[in-house]
Residue, then its C-alpha position, 0 to 999 in steps of 0.5 A: a788727444l783726438k780719437d783716430d776717426v775724428r782726426e782722420l775726418f778733419s784731416s781728409s775733409s778740411k779744405s784748409d792747408f793749415i788744418r791738414s798740417l795740424l792734423p796729419p792722417v792716422p798711419e795704417e799701423v795705428k788703424s789696424g791696431r798693430v802699434k801699441r800706444t803708450t798709456v800714462a799707466s804703462s809709462f809710469r810702470t816703465q819709469m818705476a821699474a827703471l827706478r827700482s832697478e837703479i836703486t837695487s843696483t846701488k850699494s849705499h853705505f851711510i855712517r851715522c854718528v850720534k853724540p851721546n851728550p853735548a859735552c861728549n862726556p863718557l858713560c853719560a847719555d842724554k836720551p832726548y839729545v840722542l833721540s833728536q839726532l836720530n829723528s833729524a837723521g831720519v832713522i826714526q821714520t825709517i824704523q816706523i816704515k819698516r815696522e809697517g811692513y814696507p821694504v826699506r833700505i837702511 
């Protein structure tokens, strides 16, 4: 984006209608500083606040079913089999993030 003074210089001093149409004059509100411009950081902050409010307003509930072994026999748990299911469901990563102190919704 061009600075306001450069934009105003081009739009007021150009003899070409095409150039003047590309660079309209700067509004008085912007010149005086009454209008606050949106920066990338403020736009990002606003979007993140909206996302956080959306996430906190939802009440998600998930049921994760874990099979103890491939044959589903009672009283027999295959630890690598159960661990692979928990890893695939993202439970292990969630636990690691929670241990690091980040807020996590499970």
